[in-house]
N, C-alpha and C positions, 0 to 999 in steps of 0.2 A: 503492498498499500503507500502511496504518494507520500500521502501525514506520515507514515513513521517514518520515513527515511528523510522529512525535514525533520524531523524530534530527535531523529541521530546525530544530524549534524550539528543540531543545536547541542548535544548534550557531551559529543566529543568536544567540539569546540568554545561549547560556555559561554563566558561572555565576550568572546572576539565573536560569536554568529548573533546578529540582528537578521533574525526572521522580519522580512518583510509582509509576508504572505504565504500562508502554510498551501492551495491550493489557490491556483496554481502554483505553486514555490519560486519564491523570490527572496531570496536569502542574500548578506552580504556577509562576509566574512573574511574578518583582522585576519590577514597571513604576513607570517615574518617566518624569516629559515633560523636551521632547526641549528642550533649557537649555545645547546644548552641551558636555554634562558638567560644568556652573559650579552643584555644587551649594549653592551658596550663593544662588542662583538657582531652586531646585527649592523650591517650598510644600508639594507633595501627591507621594504617593507609595504604593501600591499593590503587596499579593500576591497577582495570580490565579490564584485556583484554577480548574481547565477541567478538571470530571470528562465523560467521556462513557460510554456502556454500550455493550454489544457491539453492538449494531444500527447504533453511528457510520460514517459519515455520514448515514448514513436517516436516523436521529433526531439534534436536536440535543443538545449535549454540555448538562449543568447548568456553571450560570456564577456564583462567586460568590466575597466578597471572604474572603482566609484574614485577613489586616491591613492596616492602613493609620494613611497619618501627615499632617495636615494637613487631611482629608477630614471633613466632620460625619457624621453621619447621611444628610443628605436628598442632600446633593452623594454619598454613599457609594451608596446608593439608586439615585440615577441612573445613573450610573456603570455598577456592576451591570447593572440592567435593559437599560441601551442595548446594554448589549454580549452579553445574551442574546436580545434582540430581533433582535442581528446575526446570530448563530448560526440562529433561526429563520429566517429572508428566505437564508440559504446551507444548506439542509440538503439533504443529497445529493450535497454536494460539501466536498473537503478544506479545512479552514479556520482551524485551530490559531492559526495563524501570523496570519492576517489579522484570527483578535479580538484574540489581542496587541499587533499593529497598530492597533484601532479601541481598545483601552482607551488607547495609550500617545497619541494622537490626541486623546480627549476630556479624559486628564488635562492633557495643556500647555496645552489652552482652559478648565482650571478652574487654573490654577498661579497660585493665586494666597489670600494668609488669608484666610481667613471669616469671619465671627463678631468678636466682641468681644475689643474690649483687657481682659488678663484684671486690670488693675490699673483702668482707669478707668471701662473696661464701655459705652464709646463702639465702635460700629460702627469697625475695622482700614484699613477702605478706602474712609471719609467721606471726603470733597471736603471742604474746609472756604470759605470764601468768595470768593477769588477764584482758583475751578473748581480746584486743583491735589489732588491725593492727600497728606495727609498723611506724614510718613516712617517708616514700622516697620521693625521686626530680627526675625532668628527664634531662635530658639538651635537651633543647626547638629543637635543629635542627637534631641531630640522636636516639633521643629516649631515651638513655641508664637512666637507672635508677637504683640509691644507695641507702640505706641506708642515712639518711641524719644526723646522726652518722658520720658513716661511713666515709664522703664523708667531712663533717668539720673534722674530726677526720685528714684524708689526707690534706685535705690548707692545718691548720696547721704546719704537716711535713710538706709538700713543703715546708711554709714562715721562721720556722725556719734554714730549710737545707740550702734558699737561702744564708740567715744572719748569717749562719755559714759560708758559703762559700766565701761570702763578706766576715767577718772577718778575714778568714786562709787567704787568700786573700792577706790582708791586711797586714798583717803579714810576709809574704811570703815578699813579698814587703821589704816591711821597713826591715826586713834581707838584702836581696839583699842589699841594696843603704846603709844600717848602714856598709855591708865587704870592697863594690865601696870603697865609704870611708877611712879607715882603711887602 
């Protein structure tokens, strides 16, 4: 029964599953890569929408991305089309949990930062001359990644600029006070 399958998805994913409609099934599942729940090692995530018609499972459901973090447009398109293709393969069979698990597997394989460091504009996972990857860091809330050296240099610049601003502000204030007293 389709309603039992929707209940199974809700049971497996708990708070990470939002049942929009029980029949025809429509769920949104918060999917994360397998990293033993270590969020510092999660560089991608996806809210996966699966919406079926009343003909489900004879007719595969529509799969779509509601929201994602850490995935550029190409990787998000690849993930959604892969899940949609899996749905076509499994046509006529209950597949909601399988589609969610497929998404977890694909995200686990994509669990690395993509693109360039926003500060230096060089690739994040570019290998240096000795063959090892350059270290990078992730901002926890937004999943933006930076080369570690770049973010540290930016932070030091910001601290120095703030100190310089305070010094010049103090100098201007002192000059203004001296000119008023004269």
